[in-house]
N, C-alpha and C positions, 0 to 999 in steps of 0.2 A: 506551478506557475510562478514561483518566486525564485528569482536569481540571487544567489548568495556569493558569487565570486569564488575564487580559489583561496584556500586556507593553508597554513603550514603548522606542523609538518604534514606531509603526505606519509602515512604510516602503513607499511606492509608487514603483516604478520607472516613470518617465514617459519616453515616446519622442516627442520633439518632431517636428512636421511642418516643412516648409520655411518656413511662415509664422509659426512659433513656437508655434502651438496644439499641443495634445496629440493624438496618434493615439489611436484607440479601444482599442488594446491596452495594458494595464497589468499589472503584476505587484505584488501586495500581499504584503509580507513581515512576519512577526511574529518577534520574538526568542524563542528557546527559553530558558526560565529556566535558570540555572546548574546547578541540581541535576539537570536532565534532559539536559544537553548531551553527556555522555559516552555515554549510551545513550537517545536520545530515543524516546518511544513511536511506534509505526508508525501513520500515519494510516489510518482506515478508509475515507476517501474518496480514490479514486485521482487526483483532480484536485489534491490537496494533495501537494506535494513537500517533502522536507527537503533544503535546500541549505546548504552551508557557504560563508559569505561570506569571501573572502580579505581579508587586511589591506589597507587602502587609506589614502591621504592625500586629504583633501577640501578644497575651497573651500566655504565655507558662509555663508549669510545667515539671519537669524532674524527672525520677525515674529509678531505676536499675532493674536487674534481667532479666529473660526470660519473656517478656511481652506476656500476653494472652488477649483475648477480655475483660475479666472481669477486668483486671488491667487498661486497657485504659478507660473503662467505669467509674471505681472508681476514677481514677485521673482526668478525665473530670469533675466529680461531685465535687471533691475537688477544682479544679480550678474555677468552676462556683461559689462555695460557697465563695472562697477567693475574687473573683471579686465583689460579691454582686450585687446590682441593679444599681450601678453608671456607670459601664463600658458597653459600647455599642459594641456588637460583633455579628457575624452571629450565629444564633441558629439552622439553618437547616443542618449544617454540621460542622465537625471539622477534623483536621489532627492527625493521629496516626503515629509517626515516630520512626523508629528503626535505629540505627547507626552501629550495629555490625554484623559480620558474625555469622552464627549459631554455629560455633565451639568455639567461645570465651566464656569460662565459667564464668569469673569474670570481674568486672568493666564494665558491660554493661550499655549502655545509651539509654533511651527511652524518648520521649517527647510527650505531647499533646499540640496542638496549636489551639487556637481560633482566628479567623480572626477579627480584629478590624473593626468596621463599620465607 
């Protein structure tokens, strides 16, 4: 019964397949606003879970436009290429992040995050 509004980024956990495409399972995460973090409201839908994300160090790349799955896959491949074989990061998932409301036509910000091991 508590409205919190939209937060940014909207973070999608993507699970890459062997060929680099994304598997059909994804997890969408929204940040709980600061004023609700100590005691978040309980979801009325049991498919919604409250999770605490642990502190992490990430490798990131940023791009603009209306991001589609193919854009996240392409930028993940570019980030992987830029990091080369020296960087240690999780290969079983990465984060696709969008920062803007759907109606914002220009100056959009999207990011791909790899979690450093």
